[in-house]
C-alpha positions as CSV (number, residue, x, y, z in Angstrom):
1,X,36.6,35.2,4.4
2,X,34.1,36.3,7.1
3,X,30.4,35.1,6.5
4,X,28.2,37.7,4.6
5,X,24.9,38.4,5.8
6,X,22.3,38.5,2.6
7,X,19.0,38.1,4.5
8,X,17.8,38.4,8.1
9,X,14.2,36.9,9.2
10,X,12.0,36.1,12.3
11,X,9.8,33.0,11.9
12,X,6.8,32.9,14.4
13,X,3.6,31.2,14.4
14,X,0.5,33.0,13.1
15,X,-2.2,34.3,15.0
16,X,-5.0,32.3,13.3
17,X,-5.7,30.9,9.7
18,X,-7.6,33.8,8.5
19,X,-6.3,35.9,5.6
20,X,-5.5,39.4,6.6
21,X,-5.3,41.2,3.0
22,X,-8.6,42.7,1.8
23,X,-8.3,43.3,-1.7
24,X,-11.0,44.7,-3.8
25,X,-12.5,42.5,-6.9
26,X,-10.9,43.3,-10.2
27,X,-13.1,45.8,-12.3
28,X,-15.0,44.2,-15.1
29,X,-13.5,45.9,-18.1
30,X,-10.3,44.0,-17.3
31,X,-7.6,43.6,-19.8
32,X,-5.7,40.1,-20.4
33,X,-2.2,39.7,-21.0
34,X,-1.0,35.7,-22.0
35,X,2.1,34.1,-21.0
36,X,3.8,34.9,-24.5
37,X,3.3,38.6,-24.1
38,X,4.7,38.5,-20.3
39,X,7.7,36.7,-21.2
40,X,8.5,39.1,-24.0
41,X,8.2,42.2,-21.6
42,X,10.4,40.1,-19.4
43,X,13.0,40.0,-21.8
44,X,13.0,43.5,-22.9
45,X,13.7,44.2,-19.1
46,X,16.4,41.7,-18.9
47,X,14.7,38.7,-17.4
48,X,15.2,35.4,-19.0
49,X,13.4,32.7,-17.3
50,X,13.9,29.1,-17.8
51,X,11.4,27.0,-18.8
52,X,10.7,25.5,-15.0
53,X,9.9,29.4,-14.2
54,X,7.5,30.1,-16.7
55,X,4.6,29.3,-14.5
56,X,2.4,32.3,-15.3
57,X,-0.5,31.3,-17.9
58,X,-2.0,34.6,-18.2
59,X,-2.7,38.0,-16.2
60,X,-5.5,39.6,-16.1
61,X,-5.4,43.5,-15.3
62,X,-8.3,45.6,-13.6
63,X,-6.6,48.8,-13.4
64,X,-3.3,50.3,-13.0
65,X,-2.9,48.7,-9.5
66,X,-4.8,45.5,-9.3
67,X,-4.2,42.3,-11.2
68,X,-4.8,38.4,-11.0
69,X,-2.0,36.2,-12.2
70,X,-3.1,32.2,-13.0
71,X,-0.4,30.0,-12.4
72,X,0.2,26.6,-14.0
73,X,2.4,24.0,-12.2
74,X,3.0,21.6,-15.2
75,X,6.3,23.1,-16.2
76,X,7.9,22.5,-12.6
77,X,9.8,19.2,-12.8
78,X,9.8,18.7,-9.2
79,X,7.7,17.1,-6.4
80,X,5.5,19.8,-5.2
81,X,4.3,18.4,-1.9
82,X,7.8,19.0,-0.6
83,X,7.5,22.6,-0.3
84,X,5.0,24.7,1.7
85,X,5.0,27.1,-1.4
86,X,7.1,26.2,-4.0
87,X,9.7,28.8,-5.3
88,X,8.7,28.6,-9.0
89,X,5.1,29.2,-8.3
90,X,6.0,32.2,-5.8
91,X,8.1,33.4,-8.4
92,X,5.1,33.5,-11.0
93,X,3.3,35.7,-8.5
94,X,5.8,38.1,-8.6
95,X,6.5,38.0,-12.3
96,X,2.7,39.3,-12.5
97,X,3.9,42.5,-11.5
98,X,5.4,43.2,-15.0
99,X,2.0,43.1,-16.3
100,X,0.9,46.0,-14.1
101,X,3.9,47.8,-15.4
102,X,3.9,47.3,-19.0
103,X,1.8,50.6,-19.5
104,X,4.8,52.5,-17.9
105,X,7.7,51.0,-20.1
106,X,8.6,54.2,-21.7
107,X,8.6,56.2,-18.5
108,X,10.6,53.5,-16.8
109,X,12.9,53.3,-19.6
110,X,13.3,49.8,-19.4
111,X,14.2,49.5,-15.7
112,X,13.8,45.9,-13.8
113,X,12.7,45.4,-10.2
114,X,13.7,43.0,-8.0
115,X,12.7,41.7,-4.7
116,X,14.7,42.9,-1.8
117,X,12.6,43.0,1.1
118,X,9.3,41.2,2.7
119,X,7.5,42.6,5.1
120,X,5.7,39.6,6.4
121,X,4.9,36.1,4.4
122,X,2.0,34.3,6.0
123,X,1.4,30.5,4.7
124,X,-2.0,29.5,5.8
125,X,-3.0,26.1,7.0
126,X,-3.5,23.3,5.9
127,X,0.1,23.6,4.5
128,X,1.1,22.1,1.1
129,X,-1.5,23.2,-1.3
130,X,-0.8,24.2,-4.8
131,X,-1.3,27.7,-5.4
132,X,-3.4,28.2,-8.9
133,X,-3.8,32.0,-8.8
134,X,-2.4,34.8,-7.2
135,X,-3.9,38.6,-6.8
136,X,-1.7,41.6,-6.2
137,X,-1.9,45.3,-5.7
138,X,0.5,48.1,-6.4
139,X,0.7,49.9,-3.5
140,X,3.6,52.6,-4.2
141,X,5.7,53.3,-6.6
142,X,8.8,55.9,-6.6
143,X,11.8,56.6,-8.8
144,X,14.2,53.9,-7.0
145,X,11.8,51.3,-5.3
146,X,8.1,50.1,-5.5
147,X,5.8,47.8,-3.0
148,X,3.2,45.6,-3.6
149,X,1.0,42.9,-1.6
150,X,0.6,39.3,-3.0
151,X,-2.2,36.8,-1.9
152,X,-1.7,33.2,-3.2
153,X,-5.1,31.0,-3.7
154,X,-5.4,27.1,-4.7
155,X,-8.0,25.6,-7.4
156,X,-10.8,26.1,-5.0
157,X,-10.2,29.7,-4.2
158,X,-8.8,29.2,-0.7
159,X,-5.9,31.4,0.4
160,X,-2.7,29.5,0.5
161,X,-0.5,32.3,1.6
162,X,0.1,36.1,2.0
163,X,3.0,38.2,1.5
164,X,2.8,42.0,2.8
165,X,4.7,44.9,2.1
166,X,7.0,43.4,-0.6
167,X,9.7,45.9,-1.9
168,X,11.3,46.1,-5.4
169,X,14.2,47.7,-5.8
170,X,14.7,49.4,-9.4
171,X,17.7,47.8,-11.4
172,X,19.3,48.0,-14.6
173,X,19.6,44.4,-16.2
174,X,19.0,45.0,-19.9
175,X,21.8,47.0,-21.7
176,X,20.4,50.5,-21.7
177,X,21.1,53.1,-19.3
178,X,24.3,54.6,-17.7
179,X,26.8,51.7,-16.8
180,X,27.3,52.4,-13.3
181,X,23.4,51.7,-12.8
182,X,23.2,48.7,-14.2
183,X,22.8,45.5,-12.2
184,X,25.1,43.1,-14.2
185,X,27.8,44.5,-16.5
186,X,31.2,43.1,-17.6
187,X,34.6,45.2,-17.1
188,X,37.4,44.2,-19.6
189,X,40.7,44.1,-17.5
190,X,43.9,44.4,-19.6
191,X,46.4,41.1,-19.6
192,X,49.8,41.3,-20.6
193,X,50.8,39.6,-23.9
194,X,53.9,37.2,-23.9
195,X,56.4,39.4,-22.3
196,X,56.9,36.9,-19.4
197,X,58.4,34.4,-22.0
198,X,55.4,32.4,-22.5
199,X,55.0,30.9,-26.1
200,X,51.8,30.5,-27.8
201,X,51.2,27.3,-25.8
202,X,51.3,29.1,-22.3
203,X,49.0,32.2,-23.6
204,X,46.8,29.1,-24.6
205,X,46.6,27.9,-21.0
206,X,46.0,31.2,-19.6
207,X,43.0,31.8,-21.7
208,X,41.9,28.4,-20.6
209,X,42.2,29.4,-16.9
210,X,40.4,32.6,-17.4
211,X,37.5,30.6,-19.3
C-alpha cells in the first residue's frame, strides 16, 4: 500500500546555545505529588506505563499553570549515552502534565491528552547530558486540546533541551464517555458458525487464526 505520513518536521542548526524559554520561579506554597499518586492518576486516565517509562520521582506544583518534575533514569535498562535525549526521560517530562490537570479531573471527565504537535524542539550543546528535572508551563487549555512549554535540565541545573508550543489533543483512553470519542475501542464482528461444513476442529483452527 502507499506510504502513510505520520509526522513532518524540519531539522536545522540552532542560533546559539542559550535557552529561549523564560519560566518564572515556582511559588513558595507549592504542592507535591509523588510517583505513586502520579501513576495512579495516569491509570485512571487510561495510561498504563511500563516499568522503564516510570521515570518521574515526584512533581512539585507551583500553581494551576506551573510545575517541576524530578526525573529518575535508573528504571531505564538502556545506555543513556546513545541518545541526545532519551525517550523515556522526555516522556517523563510530558507525564508531569497530568499533575497540573489533577485538580480538573471532574471538569475533564477522565479525558486524556496525547501529544500530537511540537512547535519547536531545541537540544542545547554540549549534547548527551542526562535530564534530571523538567519545568513545564501550561499555556492554553480548551475543550479539545491544550498547549504547554517544557524545559529540561541536568543534575547541575544546566539546560538540556526545550520544547516550545507543544500541543496535546484530547482523547478518551479510559472506558468512559461515548464510544465514538474513545481513542481505543473493541468492535465485535459477527462470524459464521459451522455452516461452511467445518467440524469442531475447523472452528478451533479459525479461532487460533483470529488470536
